[in-house]
VMD Tcl script that draws the C-alpha trace (Angstrom):
set ca {
  {0.00 0.00 0.00}
  {0.99 3.58 -0.60}
  {1.12 6.18 2.10}
  {-0.78 9.47 1.73}
  {2.34 11.30 0.60}
  {3.26 9.02 -2.28}
  {1.98 10.00 -5.69}
  {1.51 7.79 -8.62}
  {3.70 8.73 -11.56}
  {1.44 9.81 -14.43}
  {1.79 7.83 -17.59}
  {2.67 9.52 -20.88}
  {-0.93 9.13 -21.99}
  {-2.20 10.95 -18.90}
  {0.29 13.80 -19.39}
  {-0.69 14.10 -23.04}
  {-4.36 14.10 -22.07}
  {-3.74 16.93 -19.60}
  {-1.98 18.91 -22.29}
  {-4.83 18.31 -24.74}
  {-7.37 19.34 -22.11}
  {-5.37 22.48 -21.28}
  {-5.18 23.49 -24.96}
  {-8.87 22.74 -25.42}
  {-9.67 24.79 -22.32}
  {-7.71 27.75 -23.71}
  {-9.57 27.40 -27.00}
  {-12.92 27.42 -25.23}
  {-11.84 30.44 -23.20}
  {-10.79 32.39 -26.31}
  {-14.06 31.51 -28.06}
  {-15.93 32.66 -24.94}
  {-14.06 35.98 -24.92}
  {-14.76 36.60 -28.60}
  {-18.39 35.66 -28.02}
  {-18.56 38.30 -25.27}
  {-17.14 40.91 -27.64}
  {-19.65 39.88 -30.28}
  {-22.43 40.08 -27.72}
  {-21.33 43.59 -26.73}
  {-21.34 44.65 -30.38}
  {-24.78 43.12 -30.91}
  {-26.08 44.81 -27.76}
  {-24.81 48.18 -28.96}
  {-26.42 47.63 -32.36}
  {-29.73 46.64 -30.76}
  {-29.59 49.71 -28.50}
  {-29.03 52.01 -31.49}
  {-31.89 50.41 -33.39}
  {-34.09 50.66 -30.32}
  {-33.35 54.36 -29.96}
  {-34.31 54.91 -33.61}
  {-37.59 53.03 -33.10}
  {-38.39 55.00 -29.95}
  {-37.66 58.28 -31.74}
  {-39.88 57.28 -34.68}
  {-42.71 56.24 -32.34}
  {-42.40 59.52 -30.41}
  {-42.62 61.50 -33.64}
  {-45.69 59.49 -34.66}
  {-47.28 60.05 -31.25}
  {-46.71 63.81 -31.59}
  {-48.36 63.79 -35.03}
  {-51.34 61.83 -33.69}
  {-51.68 64.16 -30.71}
  {-51.54 67.19 -32.99}
  {-54.17 65.70 -35.30}
  {-56.44 64.91 -32.35}
  {-56.02 68.44 -31.03}
  {-56.86 69.89 -34.43}
  {-59.91 67.62 -34.72}
  {-61.16 68.56 -31.25}
  {-60.66 72.25 -31.94}
  {-62.45 71.99 -35.28}
  {-65.23 69.80 -33.82}
  {-65.97 72.31 -31.05}
  {-66.45 75.06 -33.59}
  {-68.77 72.91 -35.69}
  {-70.89 71.96 -32.67}
  {-71.24 75.63 -31.72}
  {-72.28 76.53 -35.26}
  {-74.83 73.70 -35.32}
  {-76.27 74.86 -32.01}
  {-76.72 78.35 -33.45}
  {-78.36 76.89 -36.55}
  {-75.38 77.30 -38.89}
  {-74.13 74.64 -41.29}
  {-72.12 71.85 -39.67}
  {-69.90 71.23 -42.66}
}
mol new
graphics top color blue
foreach p $ca { graphics top sphere $p radius 0.5 }
foreach p [lrange $ca 0 end-1] q [lrange $ca 1 end] { graphics top cylinder $p $q radius 0.2 }
display resetview
């Protein structure tokens, strides 16, 4: 039996496997880092596109609000004319 301090000598196959695993681990790490960079770029692109959409929707909302205001203002005048007996159109 071996004591707790004795270590088994790794075979050449085990050492090679460790090396392969270390290289594979570095490859996975580098792919992960480039994926993070890609994700950051995609996030920035999405944010820019989102800002453009929000700006377009805000402009549309302003146009709709203006049209509603104009319609209300015009409708009030027509109702007053109809009440006085004037033409509604």
